[in-house]
C-alpha positions as CSV (number, residue, x, y, z in Angstrom):
1,X,14.8,13.6,5.6
2,X,11.5,12.6,7.1
3,X,11.5,9.5,9.2
4,X,8.5,7.4,9.6
5,X,8.6,4.6,12.4
6,X,7.2,1.3,11.6
7,X,4.3,0.3,14.0
8,X,4.2,-3.4,14.2
9,X,5.5,-5.1,17.3
10,X,8.1,-7.1,15.2
11,X,9.4,-3.9,13.6
12,X,9.7,-1.7,16.7
13,X,12.6,0.8,16.5
14,X,12.8,0.5,12.7
15,X,12.0,3.4,10.3
16,X,12.2,4.6,6.8
17,X,12.8,7.8,4.9
18,X,9.5,8.6,3.2
19,X,11.0,11.2,1.0
20,X,13.4,8.6,-0.6
21,X,10.6,5.9,-0.8
22,X,8.4,5.3,-3.8
23,X,4.8,6.0,-3.0
24,X,1.8,4.2,-4.6
25,X,-1.8,5.4,-3.5
26,X,-4.9,3.2,-3.5
27,X,-7.3,3.3,-6.4
28,X,-10.7,4.3,-5.8
29,X,-14.2,4.3,-7.5
30,X,-17.3,6.4,-7.3
31,X,-20.3,4.4,-5.9
32,X,-22.9,7.2,-6.9
33,X,-22.4,8.9,-3.5
34,X,-19.0,8.5,-2.2
35,X,-15.3,7.6,-3.4
36,X,-14.7,4.1,-2.1
37,X,-11.3,2.6,-1.5
38,X,-10.5,-0.5,-3.6
39,X,-7.9,-1.6,-1.1
40,X,-10.3,-1.5,1.8
41,X,-13.8,-1.2,0.4
42,X,-14.5,1.7,2.6
43,X,-14.9,5.4,2.0
44,X,-13.1,6.2,5.5
45,X,-10.4,3.5,5.5
46,X,-7.4,3.8,3.1
47,X,-4.0,2.2,2.2
48,X,-0.8,3.1,0.3
49,X,2.3,1.1,-0.3
50,X,5.9,2.6,-0.1
51,X,8.8,0.9,-1.7
52,X,12.0,2.1,0.4
53,X,15.3,2.7,-1.2
54,X,16.6,-0.9,-0.1
55,X,13.6,-2.6,-1.6
56,X,11.4,-3.2,1.4
57,X,7.5,-3.0,1.1
58,X,5.8,-0.7,3.6
59,X,1.9,-0.9,3.8
60,X,0.4,2.4,5.2
61,X,-3.2,2.1,6.5
62,X,-4.9,5.1,7.6
63,X,-8.4,6.3,8.3
64,X,-10.6,9.4,8.5
65,X,-12.2,8.0,11.6
66,X,-11.3,9.9,14.8
67,X,-9.1,7.9,17.0
68,X,-8.1,5.2,14.5
69,X,-4.2,4.8,14.6
70,X,-2.4,5.2,11.4
71,X,0.0,2.2,10.7
72,X,3.1,1.4,8.8
73,X,4.2,-2.2,8.4
74,X,6.5,-4.4,6.3
75,X,4.8,-6.7,4.1
76,X,6.1,-9.5,1.7
77,X,6.6,-9.1,-2.0
78,X,3.7,-11.4,-2.5
79,X,1.4,-9.4,-0.3
80,X,2.4,-6.3,-2.3
81,X,1.8,-8.0,-5.6
82,X,-1.8,-9.0,-4.3
83,X,-2.3,-5.3,-3.3
84,X,-1.3,-4.1,-6.8
85,X,-3.5,-6.7,-8.6
86,X,-6.5,-5.9,-6.7
87,X,-6.3,-2.1,-7.3
88,X,-7.0,-2.1,-11.0
89,X,-3.8,-0.5,-11.9
90,X,-2.8,-0.5,-15.6
91,X,0.4,-2.7,-16.3
92,X,2.5,0.5,-16.9
93,X,1.5,1.8,-13.4
94,X,2.7,-1.3,-11.5
95,X,6.3,-1.1,-10.6
96,X,8.1,-3.7,-12.9
97,X,9.4,-5.8,-10.0
98,X,5.7,-6.9,-9.4
99,X,4.5,-7.7,-12.9
100,X,5.5,-11.2,-12.7
101,X,3.8,-11.9,-9.3
102,X,0.8,-10.0,-10.6
103,X,0.4,-12.2,-13.7
104,X,0.7,-15.3,-11.6
105,X,-2.4,-14.2,-9.9
106,X,-4.3,-14.1,-13.1
107,X,-7.0,-16.9,-13.6
108,X,-6.9,-18.2,-17.2
């Protein structure tokens, strides 16, 4: 078991087991010089989402900048769906529980 403490003020004392959670890394793209995070638009700042065993959505933000603090915070299902939609994941890469929300974001 590897416990990760949540870092937001409203979540003080809460934690999740990273080994039991599903992990989804951000997508990136090559801009000709560097790999750029689709989540942050930066080559240095990154995000990933964990879905806990109980169905909570945890956004992990981290950076390669020295001194920038890594964070873990609970986000809503809608926020997680927006994150998945903006990454460029194929439908079969998106967890099925988000597909309906992701499709609602489509501009037709």
